[in-house]
A tleap script that builds the chain and sets N, CA, C and O, in Angstrom:
source leaprc.protein.ff14SB
mol = sequence {
  NMET MET THR LYS GLU GLN LEU ILE MET GLN
  ILE ILE SER THR PRO PRO GLU ASP MET PRO
  ARG TRP TYR GLU PHE ALA GLU ASN LYS SER
  VAL ALA GLN PRO PRO ALA ASP ARG ARG LEU
  LEU THR LEU ALA ALA ALA ALA LYS VAL LEU
  ASN LEU SER ARG GLN THR VAL LEU ARG MET
  SER ARG ASP GLY ARG LEU PRO VAL VAL GLU
  THR ARG ALA GLY ARG PHE ARG VAL PRO SER
  TYR ALA LEU THR ASP LEU LEU LYS GLY GLY
  ALA CLYS
}
set mol.1.N position { 78.270 27.219 10.672 }
set mol.1.CA position { 77.917 28.560 9.741 }
set mol.1.C position { 76.199 28.992 10.417 }
set mol.1.O position { 75.335 28.151 10.662 }
set mol.2.N position { 76.092 30.097 10.556 }
set mol.2.CA position { 74.922 30.592 10.660 }
set mol.2.C position { 74.008 31.077 9.616 }
set mol.2.O position { 74.347 31.902 8.768 }
set mol.3.N position { 72.822 30.536 9.698 }
set mol.3.CA position { 71.862 30.819 8.814 }
set mol.3.C position { 71.168 32.072 8.556 }
set mol.3.O position { 71.072 32.715 9.602 }
set mol.4.N position { 70.640 32.668 7.538 }
set mol.4.CA position { 70.441 33.948 7.428 }
set mol.4.C position { 69.335 34.616 8.319 }
set mol.4.O position { 69.305 35.783 8.711 }
set mol.5.N position { 68.354 33.521 8.570 }
set mol.5.CA position { 67.495 33.733 9.804 }
set mol.5.C position { 68.325 34.054 10.937 }
set mol.5.O position { 68.188 35.147 11.487 }
set mol.6.N position { 69.010 33.374 11.266 }
set mol.6.CA position { 69.608 33.627 12.621 }
set mol.6.C position { 70.684 34.433 12.659 }
set mol.6.O position { 71.186 34.766 13.732 }
set mol.7.N position { 71.083 34.774 11.656 }
set mol.7.CA position { 72.147 36.314 11.614 }
set mol.7.C position { 70.877 37.273 12.011 }
set mol.7.O position { 70.952 37.913 13.060 }
set mol.8.N position { 69.672 37.383 11.156 }
set mol.8.CA position { 68.539 38.475 11.116 }
set mol.8.C position { 68.358 38.652 12.572 }
set mol.8.O position { 68.542 39.732 13.134 }
set mol.9.N position { 67.887 37.254 13.339 }
set mol.9.CA position { 67.624 37.504 14.472 }
set mol.9.C position { 68.522 37.789 15.716 }
set mol.9.O position { 68.066 37.938 16.850 }
set mol.10.N position { 69.890 37.851 15.378 }
set mol.10.CA position { 70.952 38.220 16.413 }
set mol.10.C position { 71.033 39.664 16.072 }
set mol.10.O position { 71.216 40.439 17.011 }
set mol.11.N position { 70.912 40.201 14.720 }
set mol.11.CA position { 70.966 41.669 14.575 }
set mol.11.C position { 69.562 42.194 15.391 }
set mol.11.O position { 69.745 43.036 16.270 }
set mol.12.N position { 68.560 41.861 15.206 }
set mol.12.CA position { 67.408 42.635 15.585 }
set mol.12.C position { 67.434 42.550 17.225 }
set mol.12.O position { 66.727 43.329 17.863 }
set mol.13.N position { 68.140 41.730 17.793 }
set mol.13.CA position { 68.182 41.412 19.358 }
set mol.13.C position { 69.331 41.967 19.868 }
set mol.13.O position { 69.643 41.753 21.040 }
set mol.14.N position { 70.040 42.690 19.104 }
set mol.14.CA position { 71.244 43.377 19.640 }
set mol.14.C position { 71.007 44.490 20.383 }
set mol.14.O position { 70.040 45.229 20.199 }
set mol.15.N position { 71.963 44.669 21.336 }
set mol.15.CA position { 71.491 45.937 22.244 }
set mol.15.C position { 71.943 47.291 21.517 }
set mol.15.O position { 73.029 47.331 20.938 }
set mol.16.N position { 71.165 48.301 21.555 }
set mol.16.CA position { 71.507 49.392 20.881 }
set mol.16.C position { 73.126 50.004 21.088 }
set mol.16.O position { 73.654 50.743 20.256 }
set mol.17.N position { 73.849 49.510 22.457 }
set mol.17.CA position { 75.157 50.009 22.424 }
set mol.17.C position { 76.130 49.363 21.580 }
set mol.17.O position { 77.227 49.872 21.351 }
set mol.18.N position { 75.770 48.290 21.127 }
set mol.18.CA position { 76.463 47.343 20.407 }
set mol.18.C position { 76.101 47.452 18.638 }
set mol.18.O position { 76.772 46.851 17.800 }
set mol.19.N position { 75.223 48.109 18.388 }
set mol.19.CA position { 74.877 48.623 16.987 }
set mol.19.C position { 75.984 49.200 16.143 }
set mol.19.O position { 76.040 48.902 14.950 }
set mol.20.N position { 76.732 49.884 16.608 }
set mol.20.CA position { 78.044 50.639 16.075 }
set mol.20.C position { 78.979 49.548 15.254 }
set mol.20.O position { 79.481 49.726 14.144 }
set mol.21.N position { 79.074 48.454 16.033 }
set mol.21.CA position { 79.797 47.124 15.750 }
set mol.21.C position { 79.216 46.599 14.293 }
set mol.21.O position { 79.946 46.441 13.315 }
set mol.22.N position { 78.190 46.422 14.297 }
set mol.22.CA position { 77.078 45.918 13.285 }
set mol.22.C position { 77.484 46.610 12.020 }
set mol.22.O position { 78.053 46.109 11.049 }
set mol.23.N position { 77.049 47.991 12.218 }
set mol.23.CA position { 77.487 49.025 11.063 }
set mol.23.C position { 78.637 49.182 10.374 }
set mol.23.O position { 78.686 49.679 9.249 }
set mol.24.N position { 79.837 48.671 11.167 }
set mol.24.CA position { 81.202 48.796 10.708 }
set mol.24.C position { 81.353 47.389 10.096 }
set mol.24.O position { 82.149 47.150 9.188 }
set mol.25.N position { 80.556 46.496 10.639 }
set mol.25.CA position { 81.030 45.147 9.952 }
set mol.25.C position { 80.190 45.291 8.466 }
set mol.25.O position { 80.743 44.966 7.415 }
set mol.26.N position { 79.043 45.721 8.496 }
set mol.26.CA position { 78.289 45.596 7.398 }
set mol.26.C position { 78.787 46.342 6.346 }
set mol.26.O position { 78.598 45.913 5.207 }
set mol.27.N position { 79.626 47.790 6.578 }
set mol.27.CA position { 80.357 48.369 5.747 }
set mol.27.C position { 81.732 47.948 5.406 }
set mol.27.O position { 82.545 48.672 4.831 }
set mol.28.N position { 81.952 46.689 5.810 }
set mol.28.CA position { 83.544 46.178 5.715 }
set mol.28.C position { 84.843 47.109 6.444 }
set mol.28.O position { 86.050 46.956 6.260 }
set mol.29.N position { 84.205 48.028 7.252 }
set mol.29.CA position { 85.240 48.603 7.956 }
set mol.29.C position { 85.952 47.782 9.058 }
set mol.29.O position { 87.108 48.033 9.398 }
set mol.30.N position { 85.295 46.900 9.539 }
set mol.30.CA position { 86.092 46.015 10.448 }
set mol.30.C position { 85.813 44.883 10.150 }
set mol.30.O position { 84.760 44.678 9.546 }
set mol.31.N position { 86.791 43.677 10.533 }
set mol.31.CA position { 86.687 42.239 10.316 }
set mol.31.C position { 86.560 41.655 11.792 }
set mol.31.O position { 87.312 41.889 12.739 }
set mol.32.N position { 85.368 40.793 11.765 }
set mol.32.CA position { 85.032 40.044 12.867 }
set mol.32.C position { 86.142 39.330 13.410 }
set mol.32.O position { 86.782 38.642 12.614 }
set mol.33.N position { 86.495 39.354 14.589 }
set mol.33.CA position { 87.906 38.513 15.168 }
set mol.33.C position { 87.349 37.575 16.019 }
set mol.33.O position { 86.564 37.889 16.914 }
set mol.34.N position { 87.736 36.349 15.777 }
set mol.34.CA position { 87.272 35.349 16.998 }
set mol.34.C position { 87.894 35.549 18.156 }
set mol.34.O position { 88.945 36.188 18.185 }
set mol.35.N position { 87.318 35.019 19.302 }
set mol.35.CA position { 87.667 35.251 20.455 }
set mol.35.C position { 89.358 34.681 20.710 }
set mol.35.O position { 89.635 33.610 20.169 }
set mol.36.N position { 90.378 35.333 21.457 }
set mol.36.CA position { 91.338 34.798 21.523 }
set mol.36.C position { 91.361 33.675 22.371 }
set mol.36.O position { 92.295 32.887 22.225 }
set mol.37.N position { 90.539 33.460 23.201 }
set mol.37.CA position { 90.793 32.349 24.290 }
set mol.37.C position { 89.528 31.436 23.516 }
set mol.37.O position { 88.362 31.806 23.376 }
set mol.38.N position { 90.152 30.103 23.055 }
set mol.38.CA position { 88.867 29.445 22.688 }
set mol.38.C position { 88.702 28.232 23.430 }
set mol.38.O position { 88.306 27.237 22.822 }
set mol.39.N position { 88.962 28.166 24.727 }
set mol.39.CA position { 89.035 27.003 25.566 }
set mol.39.C position { 87.510 26.647 25.847 }
set mol.39.O position { 86.680 27.506 26.143 }
set mol.40.N position { 87.264 25.476 25.740 }
set mol.40.CA position { 85.646 24.888 26.073 }
set mol.40.C position { 85.654 24.291 27.612 }
set mol.40.O position { 86.550 23.524 27.965 }
set mol.41.N position { 84.811 24.613 28.319 }
set mol.41.CA position { 85.097 24.268 29.811 }
set mol.41.C position { 83.821 23.194 29.978 }
set mol.41.O position { 82.753 23.335 29.382 }
set mol.42.N position { 84.067 22.313 30.716 }
set mol.42.CA position { 82.632 21.310 31.165 }
set mol.42.C position { 81.716 22.080 31.912 }
set mol.42.O position { 82.193 23.083 32.442 }
set mol.43.N position { 80.569 21.864 32.075 }
set mol.43.CA position { 79.408 22.731 33.179 }
set mol.43.C position { 79.840 22.486 34.382 }
set mol.43.O position { 79.396 23.304 35.188 }
set mol.44.N position { 80.703 21.491 34.957 }
set mol.44.CA position { 81.393 21.530 36.240 }
set mol.44.C position { 82.629 22.351 36.503 }
set mol.44.O position { 82.912 22.874 37.581 }
set mol.45.N position { 83.334 22.404 35.386 }
set mol.45.CA position { 84.294 23.526 35.544 }
set mol.45.C position { 84.060 24.604 35.463 }
set mol.45.O position { 84.708 25.420 36.119 }
set mol.46.N position { 83.086 24.968 34.657 }
set mol.46.CA position { 82.559 26.431 34.698 }
set mol.46.C position { 82.046 26.935 36.133 }
set mol.46.O position { 82.295 27.983 36.728 }
set mol.47.N position { 81.156 25.710 36.531 }
set mol.47.CA position { 80.627 26.123 37.700 }
set mol.47.C position { 81.451 26.327 38.887 }
set mol.47.O position { 81.163 27.041 39.847 }
set mol.48.N position { 82.765 25.455 38.684 }
set mol.48.CA position { 83.916 26.060 39.656 }
set mol.48.C position { 84.669 27.203 39.558 }
set mol.48.O position { 85.296 27.620 40.532 }
set mol.49.N position { 84.680 27.740 38.532 }
set mol.49.CA position { 85.274 29.114 37.852 }
set mol.49.C position { 84.217 30.150 38.603 }
set mol.49.O position { 84.676 31.038 39.321 }
set mol.50.N position { 82.856 30.013 38.423 }
set mol.50.CA position { 82.063 31.009 38.939 }
set mol.50.C position { 81.563 30.846 40.345 }
set mol.50.O position { 80.664 31.546 40.811 }
set mol.51.N position { 82.153 29.938 40.970 }
set mol.51.CA position { 81.676 29.673 42.514 }
set mol.51.C position { 80.252 29.452 42.524 }
set mol.51.O position { 79.498 30.082 43.266 }
set mol.52.N position { 79.793 28.380 41.541 }
set mol.52.CA position { 78.249 28.141 41.698 }
set mol.52.C position { 78.065 26.675 41.531 }
set mol.52.O position { 79.072 25.986 41.369 }
set mol.53.N position { 76.932 26.145 41.552 }
set mol.53.CA position { 76.698 24.802 41.408 }
set mol.53.C position { 76.677 24.443 39.832 }
set mol.53.O position { 76.558 25.281 38.938 }
set mol.54.N position { 76.803 23.157 39.663 }
set mol.54.CA position { 76.502 22.783 37.882 }
set mol.54.C position { 75.438 23.004 37.696 }
set mol.54.O position { 75.206 23.598 36.643 }
set mol.55.N position { 74.124 22.613 38.696 }
set mol.55.CA position { 73.001 22.885 38.125 }
set mol.55.C position { 72.485 24.309 38.010 }
set mol.55.O position { 71.510 24.423 37.267 }
set mol.56.N position { 72.957 25.488 38.620 }
set mol.56.CA position { 72.901 26.550 38.676 }
set mol.56.C position { 73.530 27.128 37.200 }
set mol.56.O position { 72.945 28.026 36.595 }
set mol.57.N position { 74.880 26.468 36.650 }
set mol.57.CA position { 75.322 26.928 35.413 }
set mol.57.C position { 74.293 26.152 34.319 }
set mol.57.O position { 74.003 26.799 33.313 }
set mol.58.N position { 73.832 25.047 34.440 }
set mol.58.CA position { 72.769 24.469 33.551 }
set mol.58.C position { 71.627 25.292 33.086 }
set mol.58.O position { 71.090 25.421 31.987 }
set mol.59.N position { 71.432 25.781 34.187 }
set mol.59.CA position { 69.933 26.923 34.254 }
set mol.59.C position { 70.245 28.157 33.490 }
set mol.59.O position { 69.478 28.737 32.723 }
set mol.60.N position { 71.626 28.533 33.831 }
set mol.60.CA position { 71.881 29.579 33.224 }
set mol.60.C position { 71.912 29.405 31.382 }
set mol.60.O position { 71.434 30.123 30.504 }
set mol.61.N position { 72.510 28.431 31.335 }
set mol.61.CA position { 72.523 28.053 29.788 }
set mol.61.C position { 71.222 28.105 29.127 }
set mol.61.O position { 71.031 28.695 28.063 }
set mol.62.N position { 70.106 27.308 29.956 }
set mol.62.CA position { 69.021 27.172 29.402 }
set mol.62.C position { 68.305 28.318 29.030 }
set mol.62.O position { 67.674 28.409 27.977 }
set mol.63.N position { 68.427 29.508 30.190 }
set mol.63.CA position { 67.990 30.604 30.057 }
set mol.63.C position { 68.558 31.716 29.173 }
set mol.63.O position { 68.050 32.831 29.054 }
set mol.64.N position { 69.689 31.277 28.557 }
set mol.64.CA position { 70.527 31.915 27.258 }
set mol.64.C position { 71.094 33.117 28.415 }
set mol.64.O position { 71.170 34.225 27.885 }
set mol.65.N position { 71.415 33.104 29.573 }
set mol.65.CA position { 72.246 33.902 30.164 }
set mol.65.C position { 73.815 33.182 30.021 }
set mol.65.O position { 74.715 33.829 30.555 }
set mol.66.N position { 74.084 32.293 29.551 }
set mol.66.CA position { 75.424 31.657 29.308 }
set mol.66.C position { 75.563 30.691 28.330 }
set mol.66.O position { 75.122 29.544 28.401 }
set mol.67.N position { 76.310 31.276 27.228 }
set mol.67.CA position { 76.269 30.464 25.867 }
set mol.67.C position { 77.038 29.141 26.426 }
set mol.67.O position { 77.855 29.076 27.344 }
set mol.68.N position { 76.465 27.984 25.493 }
set mol.68.CA position { 77.083 26.889 25.626 }
set mol.68.C position { 77.077 26.561 24.141 }
set mol.68.O position { 76.323 27.106 23.335 }
set mol.69.N position { 78.268 25.329 23.744 }
set mol.69.CA position { 78.262 24.920 22.525 }
set mol.69.C position { 77.903 23.214 22.520 }
set mol.69.O position { 78.523 22.560 23.357 }
set mol.70.N position { 77.163 22.641 21.833 }
set mol.70.CA position { 77.032 21.172 21.967 }
set mol.70.C position { 78.059 20.634 21.045 }
set mol.70.O position { 78.185 20.911 19.852 }
set mol.71.N position { 79.070 19.498 22.054 }
set mol.71.CA position { 80.114 19.229 21.338 }
set mol.71.C position { 79.686 17.697 20.633 }
set mol.71.O position { 80.135 17.331 19.547 }
set mol.72.N position { 78.836 16.977 21.379 }
set mol.72.CA position { 78.123 15.616 20.983 }
set mol.72.C position { 76.721 15.809 21.480 }
set mol.72.O position { 76.360 16.762 22.171 }
set mol.73.N position { 76.053 14.943 21.118 }
set mol.73.CA position { 74.449 14.595 21.641 }
set mol.73.C position { 74.511 14.728 22.906 }
set mol.73.O position { 75.134 13.922 23.597 }
set mol.74.N position { 73.732 16.001 23.518 }
set mol.74.CA position { 73.873 15.963 25.070 }
set mol.74.C position { 75.234 16.590 25.793 }
set mol.74.O position { 75.164 16.951 26.968 }
set mol.75.N position { 76.028 16.663 25.313 }
set mol.75.CA position { 77.438 17.261 26.033 }
set mol.75.C position { 77.801 18.696 25.396 }
set mol.75.O position { 78.114 19.050 24.259 }
set mol.76.N position { 77.617 19.392 26.663 }
set mol.76.CA position { 77.490 20.988 26.685 }
set mol.76.C position { 79.070 21.334 27.098 }
set mol.76.O position { 79.732 20.730 27.942 }
set mol.77.N position { 79.511 22.491 26.262 }
set mol.77.CA position { 80.584 22.999 26.912 }
set mol.77.C position { 80.522 24.514 26.886 }
set mol.77.O position { 79.977 25.043 25.917 }
set mol.78.N position { 81.019 25.254 27.843 }
set mol.78.CA position { 81.005 26.566 28.087 }
set mol.78.C position { 82.390 27.289 27.504 }
set mol.78.O position { 83.488 26.981 27.967 }
set mol.79.N position { 82.255 28.156 26.578 }
set mol.79.CA position { 83.567 28.974 25.863 }
set mol.79.C position { 84.191 29.612 27.274 }
set mol.79.O position { 83.398 29.759 28.204 }
set mol.80.N position { 85.222 29.895 27.416 }
set mol.80.CA position { 85.885 30.502 28.456 }
set mol.80.C position { 85.912 31.631 28.109 }
set mol.80.O position { 86.288 32.207 29.130 }
set mol.81.N position { 85.764 32.401 27.324 }
set mol.81.CA position { 85.324 33.810 26.918 }
set mol.81.C position { 84.006 34.530 27.162 }
set mol.81.O position { 83.732 35.728 27.085 }
set mol.82.N position { 83.119 33.260 27.540 }
set mol.82.CA position { 81.983 33.761 28.013 }
set mol.82.C position { 81.969 33.953 29.658 }
set mol.82.O position { 81.380 34.864 30.239 }
set mol.83.N position { 82.575 33.127 30.153 }
set mol.83.CA position { 82.720 33.267 31.468 }
set mol.83.C position { 83.702 34.766 31.871 }
set mol.83.O position { 83.414 35.594 32.736 }
set mol.84.N position { 84.589 34.777 31.193 }
set mol.84.CA position { 85.378 36.152 31.376 }
set mol.84.C position { 84.282 37.252 31.219 }
set mol.84.O position { 84.163 38.131 32.072 }
set mol.85.N position { 83.440 37.186 30.052 }
set mol.85.CA position { 82.562 38.455 30.062 }
set mol.85.C position { 81.363 38.584 31.014 }
set mol.85.O position { 80.836 39.671 31.254 }
set mol.86.N position { 80.960 37.419 31.543 }
set mol.86.CA position { 80.180 37.237 32.926 }
set mol.86.C position { 80.744 37.743 34.062 }
set mol.86.O position { 80.046 38.480 34.758 }
set mol.87.N position { 82.061 37.456 34.451 }
set mol.87.CA position { 82.753 37.864 35.687 }
set mol.87.C position { 83.224 39.523 35.254 }
set mol.87.O position { 83.720 40.149 36.190 }
set mol.88.N position { 83.137 40.068 34.281 }
set mol.88.CA position { 83.562 41.214 33.958 }
set mol.88.C position { 82.187 42.193 34.178 }
set mol.88.O position { 82.273 43.392 34.441 }
set mol.89.N position { 80.920 41.468 34.025 }
set mol.89.CA position { 79.693 42.237 34.140 }
set mol.89.C position { 79.396 42.535 32.609 }
set mol.89.O position { 78.507 43.368 32.431 }
set mol.90.N position { 79.905 42.071 31.628 }
set mol.90.CA position { 79.509 42.216 30.154 }
set mol.90.C position { 78.383 41.480 29.811 }
set mol.90.O position { 77.839 41.799 28.754 }
set mol.91.N position { 77.870 40.501 30.505 }
set mol.91.CA position { 76.951 39.403 30.081 }
set mol.91.C position { 75.639 39.979 30.629 }
set mol.91.O position { 75.626 40.781 31.562 }
set mol.92.N position { 74.395 39.479 29.932 }
set mol.92.CA position { 73.065 39.753 30.361 }
set mol.92.C position { 72.908 38.849 31.401 }
set mol.92.O position { 71.847 38.802 32.023 }
savepdb mol mol.pdb
quit
């Protein structure tokens, strides 16, 4: 669950082209849909998909260019939808 502060920071940092989605959500015109593909990949598997080194994928996650999920202390996984977005050019 996201805290109010985290939600506000996410709204503030949203690019202008994504703001209409926030407005629709705020007015209950649309319902947030979870990603269809919920697989979580290890950093090594994500690196293989992106044809990069594991260290580069780790750097990308630390820079915020690639979202990661911490499953246990020190264990990180990359959502597969994030790789799809990155390969399509939708990620920053």
